[in-house]
N, C-alpha and C positions, 0 to 999 in steps of 0.2 A: 106466368112467372111471378107476377106481383101478388097472386093469391097464395102461392106456395112458399115464397120466401119468409113470410111472417111465421109459418110453422117452424122453420129453422130458428128464427129469432126467439120464439116462445120456448122451444126446447133448450136453447142456450140460456135463456133467462132462468128457467127452472133449475138448470145445472149450476148457474152462477149463484143462485140463492142458497146453495149448499156451502158456498165459500163465504167466510167472514168478510164483511164489507171492507175492513181495513187491509185485507189481503188481495183485493181486486187489482192493485197495481203491481203485484208480484206475479209475473207471467208463469213462473214455475208452479204456482198454486192452481192454475186453471188451464194450462196448455192443452191438456187432453180434451177439455170441453171446447176450447177454441178450435182445435183441429176438427172436432166433430161438426162444429158449426160451419166452418169453412168448407168441409167436404159436403155437407148438406146443401149449402148454397150452390156449390158447383154442380152437384148432381141434379138438383131441381132446375137449375138454369139450363143444363144440357138436355133434360127430359123434354122441355118445351121447345127445343130446337134453337136456343140462343147460345151464343158463345159466352164464356166466362173468363175473366170478369168483364162486365159491360157497365155502361154508365148507370143503369137502373139498379143493378146488383151492388155496385159500388156505393151508390147513394143509400141503399138499405143498410149495407155493412157499416157505413159511416154513422148512420143513425144509431145502430147498436153500440158503436164505439162511444158516441156522445152519451148514451144512456149509462154505460157501465164504467167508462174510463175517462170521463171529463175532468175528474179531479186528480188524475195522474199527470204530474208534471215531471219533466226531465230537467234536472239541474245541469245546465250547460255552462262550460267555462267560457267566459267572455274574453276573447282574444283581443289584445291591443298591440299596436306596433311598439317596438322598443323606443326609448328616447333617442333623439338625434345623435347624442354622443356615442351611442352604441351602434346605431344603424349605419351611419356614414362610414366608419371603419369597416364594417361588415360588407359594405358594397365596394368601397374604394380599394381595399387590399386585393381582392381577387381580380379586379379590373387592372390594377397596376402590375400584378404578377403576370397576367395574360399578355399585356403589352411588353413587359420585359422579356418574357419567354419568346414571344414572336420576334422581337428585336435580336435576341441571341441567336435564334435559328437563322434569320436573314444574315446576320454578321458572320456566323459560322459557315453558311453556304457559300459565301464569297471568298472564303479562305480554306478551301478543301485540302490543301497540301500540308497544313500545319496541324499538329496535335495540340490539344489543350494542355 
């Protein structure tokens, strides 16, 4: 398996060199090449009687990712808790409403003969 996977990597590298380097982080530019690479690694792993993915294949695929996609960063939103002035009412109001509704149900269940 470790002899055959580099052939998949070389074929992928050859295909990726057809794509401009600045487009390497745009999946739509090379998705067909990546699918071919993934299928190749799966087939070659299965041919030698191993399951896919496995730790060795994943290590190889991670190496290919580091080679081609190391500079691709994902801008993630940094989530922060709201200030206490906002957070406390957002917690307290539902709790108080729950207690009030439970109290209303208990009070109403003790007085079944009267209408509201």
